[in-house]
N, C-alpha and C positions, 0 to 999 in steps of 0.2 A: 333609796335606790329602787328603781323599777326593775324587777327581775325578768329577764328574757328567757322564756321557756326553751326557745331554740338553742340558746347557749348552754342551758343545763343539759339538754338531750345530747348535744355535741360533746360536752365534757364527759358525760356518762359513757359514751362510746370510746372516746379518745383515751380515757384513763382506766377503762376496764371495769366500770361499775355495772352497766346494763347493755346488752346487745339484743338486736332483733332476732327472734327465734328463726332458725333455718335461713339465715340471711343470704347465704350463697345461692339459695334456690328462690330468692325473691321474698322470703319471709312468710310467716303464717299469722294472719291477723288475730290479735287477742292473746298471743303467747310471747313471752319474753324470757331471755336467758340472763343470768347474772354472771359477770366476769369475776376475776380474782378479787378485786377490791369490793365489788358489790356483794359477793358471797360473804366476805368477812363482815361487811356493814350489816347486811340483813341478819346474819347469825348473831351479831352483837345485839340487834334489836330484840330478837327472840330471847337471847340469854338474859338480857337485862330485864325484860318483861317477866321471865320465869323466876329470876332471882328476887325481884321486887314483890311479885304477887304470891309466890309459893315458897321460895327458899328462905327468905328472911322477912316475911310479912309480919306486921303487928297490927293491932286494932286499938291503938291509943286513942283514935278519934271515932271509935265505934259508937253506935246509937246508945243513948241513955238507957240503962236497964239491960243492956246486952251482956252476955256472958263475958267473963274476964279473958277468955281466949276462944279462938275457933280454929278449926283444922283446915288446911289447904293441901290437897294431894293431887297427883297427876295420873293420867292414863294415856295410853296410845292405842287407838282403835283403827280398824282397817278402813280403807277407802271404799271397798265394796261390802255392803251389808245385805242381810236378808231383805228381799223386795218388800215384804210386809211392813218393815220399818217405815218405809216412805209412804205407804198407804195409811198407816195409823198416825203418822206425823202430820199428814195433810199435804205433803209435797206432791204426791201422785196426782191429786185433783186440783190443788189450789196454787201450786208454785208455777205460775204462768205470767207472762207479759203479753200485752196486746201488740200484735205485729201488723204492719202495713207494708204492702208491696207497691212499687211504682211500675206500671206496665211500660212506661216510656224509657226510663233509664235502667230498669231491671234491678233497682236498688231495693233493699229490705231494711225497714226502720222500726224502732220502737215508737209506738204512738206518743208516749209521753216525752220523747226526746226530739221530736221532729222540729220543734221551734228553735232548737239549738244546733241543728245539723245542716250545713250548707248543701243546697241542691247540686248534684253532680252536673246538671245542665248549665247552671249559672251560679257560681259561688257567692255572688253578691246577694242572692236570695236564699231563703231557707226551704227545706223540703215542704212541698205543698203550696209554695207561693209562686212557683214558676208557671208560665202559661201552658207549658207542655206536660205538666205533672198529671198523671193518670193514676190516682191512688185507689187501692182496693179498700173495701170495708175492713176495719180492724178485726183480727181473729186471734184466738188464744194460741200461745206458743209455749210449750212446756220447756223449762230451762234445764232440766236434768239431762245429762249425757247417758244414753242407753248403751249397754254392752251385753255380751253373751257369756254365760258360764257353761263350760262343757263343750262337747264335740258336735252335738246334733244341730244346735243353732235354731231351735224352735222357739216359739213365743214363751213356752214354759221355762226356757233357759234364760230369759231376759233378766237383767239386773241393771243397776244404775251406779254410776260414780257418784259419791256423796256430794250433795250441794252445800253441805255444812258439816262441821265437826260435832255439833251439839248432840245429835241423836245417838252417837256412839257413847256419849256420857250418860244419857238418860237410860239406855238399855242396860248399862252396867252399874246403875245406882245401887241395886240390891247386892251385887257382887262386891262392890267396894265396902259397903256397910258390913257385910257378913265376914269379909276377909281381913278387916282391920279393926282397930279400936276407936275409930272416929265417931264423934257424936255431932248432932246438929247444934248450932249452924255449921255447915260444911261446904267448902268450895272444892269442886272437882274440875281440874283444868286440863286442857289439851292444846297442843300446837300441831297443826297438820294441814295437808293440802285439801282443797275443795275445788269443785268444778261446776261451772254454770255456763250453759250454752248461750252466752250473751248475743243478742241480735246485732247490736252495734257497739262492739268494743272500741274504746277511744281514749284519748288523753293519756298517751304513753302507757304506763303501767297502772293507771288509776282504775280503769275498767277492763279487766282481763277475763279470759275464759278459764284459766288455771291460776289459782291464787292460794295463799297460805293464811290461815286464821289462827288467832291466839284467843281462845275462848275459856271463859269461866262459867260454870253453872253452879250458882250458890244456893244451896238448899237450906231453908229456914222455916220456922213456925209461921203459919199464916198470919197470926196476930202481930208478928214482928216484921213482916215483909216490906211494908211501906218505909219503915225506918232504914232497912238494909238497902232498899232501892235508892234512897237519898245518899246513903253512905258510899255506895259504889259509883254513883254519878260523880260525886265530888272527888273520890279517890282517883278515878281514872282520868278525869279532866286535869287534875294537878300533875299526874304522871307525865303528860306531854310537856307541860310547862317546865317541870323540873329537869327535863332532858333537852331543853333549849328552844322549844317552839314559842314564838312570840304570843303572849296572851291576847294582844290586840288582834291577832289573826285567827283566834279560836272563838267558837261560840258553842253553847249548849242549847240545843233546840228541842224543846218538848213537843212531841207529836200531838196535833189536835185529834179529837176523837175519830174523825172521818179518815184519818191516815193510819190509824193503829192496825197492826196485823190482827188476824182473826183470833190469835191466842193471847193478845197482849192486854194487861191491865194498865199499862203505861210504858212508854218508850221515850227515851231522849237520845238524840244523836250528838256526838262530839264532832264538830265540823271545823275545817281549816280552809282558809282563803288561799287555795292553790293559785299559782301564777297563770294557769290557763283558764281560770274562771273570770267572768266579767266582774266589774266593780260591784261590790256589795253581795256577791254570790260566794257560797261556800260548798265544799265537797265533804261527804261523810268520811270520817276517820274510823269511828267506832259507834256502835249502838249499845245502849244499856237498856235492857228490856225487863219489865216485870211480867213474867210469863204465867203467873199464878200456878195452878196445879195441872194445867192443860196437858203437858207432855207426859208426865207420869200416869195420869188418869187415862190418856189415850192409849198408851202402851199396855195398860191393864184391861181396859174395857173396849177399846176400838171405836170410841165415839169421836166424831169429828164435828167441827164447826165450819159453816160455810162463810162466804164473804160478808154476810149480814150478821154473823155472830150466832146463828141458830144451830143447834145440835142436829146433825143429820147422820143417818146410817144408811148407806146404799146396800140394797139387798140383792143376793144372787137369785137365779131362777128357782132354786130349791127353797127359797124363803129364808135362807140364812144370811147373817150380816156379811157383806162383801169385805169390809175392812175390819175384820175381827182382830181384837187385841190379843195379847199373849195369854191373858188369863192369869198371869202371875201377880201375886200381891206385892205391890211396890210401895205400900204404905210404910210409915216409920213409927216405931214404938218408943216413946220417951220414958226411960226408966225413972227419971226424977218425978214426973207428974203422973205416971201410969196412964198416959193417953196414947191412943193410936190415931194417926192422921196422915193425910197425903201432903208432903211438904210443898210450900210455894218455892218458886225459883226466880232468882235475879240473875240475868245473863249479861255480863259485859263481854261483848264480842268485837274484837279488834282485828283489823287486817294487817298482817305483817308487811305485805307489799305496799299498802297505802301508807302505813306509818313510815316505812323506809323512804318512800317517795317524798313524804312531807318533810322528813329530816334532811333529805337532799336539797329540796327547794329552799328550806329555811337556812341551810348552811351556806348556800352559794352567795358569794360576795365579791366585790371588786373594790380595790382602794389603791392608794399611791404608796410606794415603798422604794427606798434607794437601792440601786444596783451596786455591783462591785466597785464602780467608780464614783459612787455617791450621787448619781443622777437619779431623780425621781422617775419611776416608771409605774405604769398600771400593772397591778398584779391581780390574779384570780386566786381566790382561796375558798376552801370549804371549812366553815366554822363548826364542825361537828363537836357535840359534847364529847369530852374525852372518853366517857364510858362507851360511846358508840363508834368512835373513830376506828376505821379498819387498822390503821397503824398508829401506835401510841407514841413512838419515838423513832428518830433516825440518828444514826451515828456517822459522822464524817471525819476522816483524817484530812487535815488541811493540805498535807503533801503526801505523795506516794513514796516517800523516803524518810530517812532520819528517824526511823522508829515509830512514825505516826500510824501507819497501818496496823502494826503489831498491837499497839496500845488500844487503838480503836476497836479492833476485833476482840480484844479481851473484854472491853466494856459491852460490846455487842452481844457476846456470848453470855455474859453475866445477866443481861436483861432478858435474853431468851430463856435462860435457866430459871428465871423468876416468873416465867409465864407471861411476860409482857411482849406484845406484838411489836417488833422492831425491824427496821430496814438498815442495811449497810450500803453506803454510796460513796465511792471515791472518784467518780467520773465528772469532769467539767469543773468550772470555777465554782467557788463556794456559793456565790449568789444564785447561780442556776440550780444548784442542788437544793437550796432553800425554796426556790420557786416550785420545783417539782413536788416537794413535800407539802407546801402550802396548798397546791392544787388538788391533792388527794386528802387533805384534812388532817395531816399529822400535827398534833398539838405542840410537840417539843422536838427540837433538834439539838444534838450534842456535837460540838466540834473539838477535836483533839489537835493541839498545835504544839509549837516549841515549848511554851510554858508548861504544858502538861508533863513533859519529861523532866523539868527542873523543879517545879513546885507541886506537881501532882494534882493540878486543878484542870477542869475543862470548862468550856463555855456552854451554857444552857440558854437557848433562844426560844422565846414564846411566839407561837404562830400569830396570835391575835394582836398582842401589844407590841411585838418586835423587841421587847425588852431582852437584854442579854446580861446574864449574871455568871460569875465564876463560882464553882463549887468543887470540893474535893472529888476526885474520880471514884474513890471508894464509897462515896455517899450517893452516887447516881441512882442506883437501884432503889434505895430507900426514898429518895426525893421524888422519883417518878411514881413510885407506889403511893406515896403520901398524896401527891397531886391527883392521882386517879381516884383516891378515896374521897376527894372533894375538899 
């Protein structure tokens, strides 16, 4: 089946997954709002990531010779940090895209995206290919959002919305080690909002100016870092497959040397063939980067690398380093080996919004199913993995009388009390109710009918297979819970 992105976008709005930000005022480009179902879906993505990576992680497939266990802990840091953080991290100087303006259409474009952006003057051609295009020379555009702290509004009060969540973890590395009993290897994790002033946000929620990250900074011994890099590449790739993404639509792309970030010893992107991509093209879901000791060392010493990988220190007029580090010792002392060293870092950095979009695109399907009269009709359904589905089960009384609603509400409340996301629906024919739940991705529907009141059983209907089975009403909660556990 060829997935139509326009149909997916329409369904997202119709069923309350995703809305255009400030839509009644014409919208604001690069910003999106999540509706009731989208909020639940994205929250499930975050929660499943947290549960799998932090709450119940294990290292059964850890590199040979690795410790028998390792710690994974979480932090939550602020969106606005000390401005010196971004100078020492390199974002202040190096976090830029090349921007091109067109004097004819007044458009503004990223230089590396122009080949894929239709020219406003003639959509059949791309930017720069139209006869009337008058493009400026590329120039640097810093992607950080600037803001002001305090009342005066002077340049000394300038700060930035964070462009990534990673730096909040690095500057708290010593605090985490000192306040807990964790040892290396150690993963410190964070889920939170980041902001990038994208020049050309596009492709629905794929490239936005406000987005949410799910990041791990995994600190380890330098001589073990390459093994851990491979471990996290494999573990994160398999996470998407286990939650329903088609392996044939995924790829792991190792960056060539010329594409590596200035801090990177190696980076691999987990990429997905989104429906809005051309044939053979993929979009990044997650990057797994071997950052070496760049971040901790930079926050200690203030040394930076330029785009050529050379260490540079910009000097003030008084001859002092402009990008001075904190001067704090962020090294680690290994009690077992009696060694002190600066840990290397492996960073699996996933986008919660991009992951949610990928799961939406993968889930969208159309097939044929019988209606109430047995006639085959096209149905739209969202085949979400049950762990991600916004609604896990729906409860229907077949009739609005004869004790059906009372028994249905009893089962509905039992499911809610068990912490299972459930909906109750008694409006319209049973077939229409099934279709409503199929379209929002509910894995199972439970129907209460006349037999329920005589033999105590209900009908359990599966979203994907359409299989219907009878089971005792008093076993519904246990059966749904068992299915959710896989």
